[in-house]
N, C-alpha and C positions, 0 to 999 in steps of 0.2 A: 591304435593305427598311427606310422607316422607316414608323414609325407614332405616331400621334399619339392622345391622350384624344380630342379633336374637331378640326376643319379650321379650318386658321391662318385668323387675320384677316388681311384685305385690308392694304397697307401694308405699304412696308421698314421701319417702325417696330416692325412686329410680329415682323420674321423676324430668323433670322441666314440671310444670304443668303452661299451657299457657291457660287464658279465656276470651273470647270478644276481641281481636286483632283487631283492626281498624287503622292501620297506612297505610298509600298511598292505594293501593291496596286490602288489607287484609279487609275483613269483616266479623267482629265479630268472628273470628278463634278460636277455642277451638281446643288444642291438647296436648299431653302427649309427652314428647322426653326422652327420659331413659337416664338415667346417664351411663356413663364407658361402650357405646358404638358408634359406627364410624357411624354416623348419615348422610344423603345423604338430602338434602333438593332440588329434582326436577322439573321443570314442563316448558311449553311456558313462552314465552318472556313476561313481563307485567302480571306475574299472583302474581307476590306478595313475589318473594322468596328471594330478595334483602331486603325487607322491613319487613321480619322475624324474617332475619339473623342478619343482621346490626341494622335497624332502631329501631328494639324490644328485640331482645334477647342481643346484644351488648350494645345498647344505655341506657338498665336498669342496665347492670353490672357495666358500666361504674358511671351511676348515683348512684348505689348503693356504690361504691368504693369509693366516693367524698364525699359523707355523712359520711362516715366513719372516714374523716378525722379532724383536728379540725379547729375552724371555722378560725384561724389565717392564714392556708394554703390553705382554699376552696377563700380564697378572690384573690390568686394570678393565678385562676385556672376560663375557663368559666362555667358558671351556662348550667347544661345538665337540658331541662324538660321533665319528665316523659311521655313517649309512651303511645299516645292515645289506653289505654287496661285496662281490669276490672280487673285482677289478673296475678300475675306470681309469683309463688313459686317454691322453690328447686333450684333456678338460682344460681349458683357456680361461682367463677372469671371467668370473658370475657376475650378472646383475640381475637383480627381481623389481621387478614392477608387479603388484598384488593391486587386484582392481577387488575395492571393498564396496558394502553399498554405500550409496550415496549419503552421504550425512549434511543436507543443506534445512535453512532457516525455512520455516514454511511459508513466509512472507517472499521470498524471494521468486523472482522469474527470472526468464531467458536473458531478459533487457538488464535486470540489476547484476545478474552471473558474467555478464559479459561487459559490466560498466558501460552497455550504451545508453542503459540510462541516465546514467551522469551527464553524461553527452546532449542529450534530450533534453533536460532539465537546463542546462545551461542555453540551448538554443531558444526555448519557449520563453525563458524571463530576461535573454536580452534582446529577443530581436522577434518574440512575440507580439499580435496586435491583440489589446484587450476587448473585450465587448462585453457591454451588460448581460449578467445572464438570465435577467428577468425580459428584456424588451430588442434583445439583440444589438443595439446602439454600440459605436465606439465609443468608448470610457473618456469623457472629459477632466480635466482640474478643476477642482471648486477655489472660487474667490474667497476672502475674509467675509465680502459680502453676502453670498451665498450662507456662508456657513452662520452668519449673523443672523442672517434672516429666519433661519430653521431654528436657532434659539428664540428668536421674537413671537416665533408662531405659537409658543406655548402659553395656556393662558396666565393670566395675571395673577401674579402671587407669587407664581412655580420657584421654588428655591433650586436652585442649579449649582452646579462647580466645572467650574473650565480648567482642566488637566493637560497636564505637558507629557505625553508619555515616553519615559525615557529609557527603560528597560523593559523588555519585552520577552519573557520566558526564557529567560538567560542565568546560568549556574553562577553563584559565587554571595560574597559578603556586600559589592558595591558600594565601598565606602567612598569611591571617587567619584561616585555619582550623587551619593547624599550630599559631598563637602561641595560639589558642583551647587547644588539647589539650594543649601545655605547661602555661598556667595554668590549667588541671583536674588538674594533678598527674600525666598519666601521661607515660610517659617511651618508650613507642612505637607505633609508626602502623605501618596497612599500608596501602601504597600500587601500585593496580594487582595484586594479589597478592601484594604482596613484602612482607615487616614488615621494617621498618628502627627503631634508636636514633633518636630525635628527633634526636640530635646528629648522626647521619650521613644524612641525609634527603639527595639531590639535589638538584637544583635542576628543577623541573618545566617541561616545554616548554608555552609558555602559549598554544600554537594546538593541543595536542590534549586529547580528553576523557581524566579522569583519575576515578578512585575512590577516597575515603580513607576509614578507619576507625580509630578510635581504638582500641589494642587495653587494655579495661576491666582484664581478669584473665585470666591464666594458671591454669588449675587442673588437677587430675588426680582424677577419680571417683572417689568412695571414701566409707565412711561418716563421719560428721562435716562433711561440704562444703556441707551445705543451705544454712544460713543465707549460709555466704560467697558461693556461687552466686545465692542469693536477692538479695542486697547488690547483686553487680556486675551479673545482669539489671537489677535496679532503676534503679542508675546509667546504663547505657545507654539503657536506654529514657527516662531523663530526657535526657540529652545528645543522644539520635536521634529526637527526637518521636516516641516510638511504636513505633522499629525497633530489633532488634537482630540480631545477626547470631553463631550460634553454630558454630566451629570446630570440627573433629574429627578424630583420627586412627583411620582406619577398621580392619578386621583386618589388612589387606594393607600399612600403614603409609602409607596415602593421604590426604590432608587431604581431608574433606566438609565440607560446611558449609551450612548451613539457615537462613534469612531467618523471622524470625517480629514480628509486629506486633499491637498493641495495638487496632489500628485494623481488619483486617481479617483474617478467619481461620476457616476452618472445621476444628471440632473434631473432627467425624465422619471426615475424609479427613486432619487432619494435615495441611492446606494453609496456608500463610499467605501472603498477599497485599499489594505495597505499596500505597499510599494511590493510589487513584484518580486520577488528573487526565486533561487533555485530553490530554497525549500517550502515554495509552493507549489511545488509540482511533486514532493515526496510523500508518499501513504506512508509512511513512518516515522512522518514529524505531526506533531498537532497542529500546525502552519497551517500543511498540507491535507490531510488524510480527511476522509469523509467521517465526520461528528458521527454518524448515526454508526458507520459499523467498523470506524476505527480503522480506518485502511483494509479491511480484509476484503471488500468487495462483495463479499454474503454474510447474511444472518442465519441461523437457525429460527425457522417461523413457519406459520402456516401457509399450506402449500395452497395455490390456488386450485389445481387440480385435484388434489385429495380435496378438498373442503368442496368443491362444487363440480363436481366430475362431469354431470350433465343439467344442461338448461330446459329440459323438456319439463320436468317437473315444478310444481311451486313451493314455497317457501312450508305453507300449508302441508305438501303433501312429502316433503320430507328431501327438499332438494341440499339443504345444506346439511352434510353426511354428519357430522359431530352432533348435531340437534337431533339427530333420531335417538330415540328412547328416553329422552327427556320426560321429565312429570308432566300433566296437564298444566300444572301450575306453574310449574317453570316456563313452559311454552307459551303459556298467555303471557308472562311477564316480556317474553321478548320480544310477541307481537304486539303490545302495547309501544314498545319502544319502537318499533322498525313501523307500524301505520301510518304513522304524522308524514316519513319520508316516502312512502308509496306512495300514499293519496295525494300530497304534495306534485305528484309526477303520473298523476292518473291512473295510479294500479292498486293492487289492493294484495293482501296477505294469500289469496288463494289462486293471484292470477300466475299463469305458467311462466318462468324467466324467459322463454324464450319468444316471449310477446312483447318483452322491454328492448330498449334500445340497448347497443352495446356502452354508450356513455352513463346511462340509467343503471343498467348492470356492475360498470365499473365505479361507481361511486356507492352502490350498495355494499360493492366488497370495500372499496379503501376509503369509503365517506366525501362526507362534501367539501371538505375544508371550512365546515364555518359549525354548525351545531351537532351534525351526525357525524360519529366517528367511524360508523362501517361497521360489518360483519367480521371482518379479520380484526379490526380492535379489541370488538368485542369479546371474540375468543381468546386472544391474547391476555385481555384482561381477567378472565376467567381463569386462563392457564396459571398465571401469577399468583391467584389470590385462593384458588379451590384447597381444599385441608383432606379431599377424599381421594385415596391412595389409587380406588379403581376409575374414576373420574381420571384423575392425571395422567393413568395410565393409556386410559383412551384416545385423549386429547392429543397426546404424544405421538400416535400412529397417523396425526395427520402433516406433521412438523416436519420440516427437511430443511435442509441448507439449499437456500433459495439465493439469486439474487439479490443484493439491496436496494431495495425499494429506492431510497436517496439517491444515492449514485448511479446506480444498474450497471454495477458491477464495475468501476470506471476506478475504484477505491479513493479516489481523489475530491476534495472540498467543491463546491459549484464554483468560485472562482477560477481555482486551477484549469477547470473544464471549459472556460470562459476565455482563455488564452487563445489563439489561432496563430498557426503559420501556414500561408496557402489553403487557408479556410477549412484547415484540421485543428483539432485539437489533440494532444498529448494521449488523451485515450484512444482516438481515433490511430495516431499514429503507431502504439504498440499492438492494435489489432492485428497491424499487419505482417504477414510472413516476412522472413529475411529479405527476401528476393524482393518482394513489393516494394520493402521500405528501401533498398539499397535505389530501387528505380526512382523512387519520389525524390530521395534527397540530390539524385543526379541530374532530376530535372526542376530543382530547385534555383530561382533565381531571385537576389536582394540587390538594393540601389548599394552603390557604389562606396557611400558613405559609412554602408553597414560590412562592408569587404572585410577589414580588419577583424572585424569577430565573426562574422559568417564564415570564409573560405577556413580556416584550419577546423572549425568545429564539423563544418560538412567533408571534409576530406577525412577527419579520421572517423567519423559516423560509415561514409561509404566504405573507408580500407577494411573495416571490421566487417561490415556486411557481408564484403566481398569476400573474404578469408575464410568466414563462417560457411559461406554458399561452396566454397572451394573444398573443404570437410566433408562437404555432404549434410549440412543440417539445415536448409537454405528452406524447409518448407515449413522449420517453426517459425510459431509466431512468437513477438516479444513479450506476447502479455502471459506467456504459458506457464506452467507453476513450474516453477524446478523438481518440485515432489514428484513429478508425473515424469517425470523424463526417464528413461533407461540408462543402464550404466553407461553405455555405451556412445550416448546423446549427451550426458552430461559430464563425461571425459573431453566430449569433442566441443563442444561450446564453452569449455574453461580454457581451452588454448587462444582463446583471442582475449584474454586478461593477460 
């Protein structure tokens, strides 16, 4: 069926006249389509809409255009056959925009497709307030004395290295960095967690990411080493722009390392942060992505709702669904593993779970963070080690794509989620709809000293969000996966770029 915004004017010059169109499903179609009107071709699937629009009108327009070219130019173009039609008159130059299925990165979201996320990362990195992700206190800078005291707290006789991190996860051979280390008077370097003499450094793969640290000093913790440690820490901080890595051998003769920064650190929780950069907020970067889910925000794991659908029963009565049908010996082994945890909390194997507090049930499922791993981890271990196909198939019934436990679906590391603007972190912002985000940014106020950075960022964010509202997608949340958008939604979202 053809419909137009208004009735066509009389006269052949005002219409496209089609007679006897027989392309594909068209059966000797005769129709006049008015010029200078918005015309919609509509009908059920297979009725010939595309055959008329693309394979008849567009194809004939392209064929006529190519016939207007010189013979020399036509030899470089594919020859187009005339559509199966008796007559087409009044046809003007044609353009075709074909809507195809969306081909988007599975990691893409509305925020990344519209490039709004790039501006959010800049905003958080340059103007966000950093708070400790453990205690919530504002992050303070560490001093050389504080770093020194942390090192001197190690047991006497501990072997340690003081390193200056110069390259962190960047591609290249970094010959200039190695030359600078040599010029500074150091003779050892650590590359990708391995220590080399500078004269024996292998050639680095230029396309691979590398981390390079100058070995500033190797010390043994003992009385009288305070001055030397302070001097070495100060030198490392100088060369690495406020960063220093301390490596030491623990009681089990394994190397441990701690990163310290004079830029960001929580003195209450003994946590040091690297400098906050835009890449800190990128879930596509190893520096910003949640290490548990690699920035996907979800994991295939055992679903609590499937594993424990009801708390009315006890463990003995089969409350945990994947354990139903196990042999008596297998259940006995599980019981012996769980009973110490249950008894310590005044419960037992045959106690209905409904009688336990929410906190105890949560620890029963997820572990107590100490010795007890939790039921879900026990199932994960069994899933990873079982060799019986039937058991593996049964366990898979209780698995699903669920939000990552570490990041809660934020897709970002703890550091990224601890930076806030007006009490909102970047995950809070992307969970807003475009309309809500526009109102939020319009209400933001920064100190006048921050205006040169804040004003252009806020202006760009508000303008893009306002435009997306005008094209009718203000209801979409910024963290909405691009894969879940309809074709029309995706086309409108892409208009903002």
